[in-house]
BATORDO-910903 format. One line per field, with one value per residue (C-alpha): z, y, x negated. Coordinates in pm, 1 decimal, decimal comma. Layout:
N
up <- [Z ...]
north <- [Y ...]
east <- [X ...]
! end
This chain:
122
up <- [-5960,2 -5841,6 -5990,7 -5938,6 -6007,2 -5976,5 -6088,5 -5942,0 -6168,4 -5994,7 -6226,6 -6125,6 -6351,6 -6291,5 -6380,5 -6322,4 -6366,4 -6482,5 -6640,9 -6546,1 -6787,7 -6875,4 -6739,4 -6389,1 -6426,0 -6490,8 -6206,3 -5966,8 -6066,6 -5899,0 -5610,0 -5405,0 -5567,9 -5466,8 -5102,5 -5151,5 -5240,3 -5631,4 -5833,1 -6189,2 -6424,5 -6742,8 -6871,7 -7222,5 -7337,6 -7637,8 -7667,0 -7897,4 -8035,5 -7776,0 -7887,8 -7619,1 -7651,6 -7368,1 -7237,8 -7240,5 -7435,0 -7375,3 -7271,7 -7064,3 -6945,9 -6715,8 -6626,7 -6235,1 -6009,5 -5903,6 -6269,1 -6501,8 -6520,0 -6766,0 -6766,3 -7048,8 -7075,9 -7257,3 -7223,1 -7427,4 -7107,8 -6844,6 -6795,1 -6656,8 -6611,4 -6403,6 -6424,5 -6257,5 -6286,3 -5969,5 -5881,5 -5545,1 -5424,7 -5279,7 -4985,6 -5120,1 -5238,5 -4986,4 -5030,2 -5399,0 -5360,7 -5196,4 -5398,4 -5723,6 -5525,8 -5404,7 -5756,2 -5968,0 -5769,5 -5898,3 -5852,4 -5897,6 -5900,1 -6036,3 -5882,3 -6000,9 -5930,9 -6035,1 -6005,4 -6296,2 -6279,3 -6427,0 -6337,1 -6130,8 -6300,0 -6258,9]
north <- [9896,3 9557,9 9261,2 9249,1 8911,7 8629,6 8273,7 8005,8 7756,8 7436,1 7174,4 6834,3 6640,5 6277,8 5930,2 5669,5 5299,8 5257,6 5553,2 5526,2 5476,6 5829,1 5703,4 5674,3 6028,4 6169,4 5966,9 6104,9 6425,3 6385,7 6238,0 6379,0 6746,7 6741,3 6691,6 6991,7 7182,4 7214,2 7098,9 6982,8 7165,0 6992,2 6763,5 6702,9 6441,4 6291,1 5960,8 5917,1 5601,5 5480,0 5404,9 5173,0 4848,0 4842,2 5183,3 5492,8 5832,8 6122,0 6465,9 6532,9 6916,9 7005,8 7327,9 7351,1 7595,5 7737,1 7759,0 7455,6 7196,1 6956,3 6609,3 6508,3 6135,5 6031,2 5671,7 5610,4 5809,4 5685,2 6047,4 6214,2 6594,3 6717,1 7125,9 7296,8 7706,1 7814,9 8113,8 8234,0 7853,0 7811,4 7730,7 7381,5 7324,4 7043,3 6887,6 6876,6 6744,5 6439,1 6405,6 6373,5 6150,1 5909,5 5856,1 5849,0 5697,1 5863,6 5737,9 6070,4 6434,2 6786,4 7044,6 7400,3 7700,1 8048,0 8299,5 8515,8 8813,7 9131,4 9455,8 9693,0 10046,2 10336,3]
east <- [-9869,0 -9773,6 -9536,3 -9182,7 -9002,1 -9203,4 -9234,8 -9492,5 -9608,0 -9690,1 -9896,3 -9986,8 -10208,2 -10233,2 -10419,6 -10147,6 -10171,4 -9786,4 -9629,6 -9264,5 -8970,8 -8793,5 -8485,9 -8614,7 -8784,9 -8433,8 -8293,0 -8588,1 -8492,1 -8137,8 -8329,5 -8606,9 -8591,0 -8197,2 -8323,4 -8567,3 -8248,2 -8370,0 -8061,9 -8069,3 -7846,5 -7960,5 -8221,8 -8352,9 -8584,4 -8810,2 -8945,5 -9250,5 -9405,5 -9661,0 -10038,6 -10007,1 -9792,9 -9533,3 -9621,4 -9393,2 -9481,3 -9212,1 -9169,7 -8888,5 -8778,0 -8518,8 -8319,7 -8358,2 -8161,4 -8477,5 -8604,9 -8733,2 -9020,8 -9165,7 -9298,7 -9541,0 -9718,6 -10024,9 -10012,1 -10383,0 -10509,7 -10264,5 -10201,1 -9882,2 -9855,1 -9563,5 -9530,0 -9256,8 -9191,5 -9029,8 -8862,4 -9011,3 -9056,7 -9427,1 -9260,0 -9163,8 -9526,5 -9576,2 -9235,5 -9273,9 -9641,3 -9520,6 -9202,1 -9459,9 -9678,3 -9420,6 -9279,6 -9571,6 -9835,8 -10141,7 -10519,3 -10580,8 -10434,5 -10575,7 -10336,7 -10343,4 -10091,9 -10044,3 -9796,4 -9661,3 -9443,6 -9331,1 -9502,5 -9285,7 -9234,8 -9443,9]
! end
């Protein structure tokens, strides 16, 4: 038995000096990702009261033509996580990594990937 339809999860945990404004992230979704052939179909965002004066605390989720993604922030730790769930899109991993790094300018990045799917029938 193997797996049928698969999703690739790509997760970038980053430490940054400055967390970008949520509107800048939404604009970014329409730029470099679109250049990789990934369209943003819809966006939801919620801003939280930041524990750090002048810093941004938010969660953004987006429905993509290739599935979905989320951006989470924790300004008290200088932390941003960008997580993509993509339908068979691992061939775009390098382009995504470059786009994420170019936009967020991380001091450090931990990257994780895993594949999920449904088992083929008997």
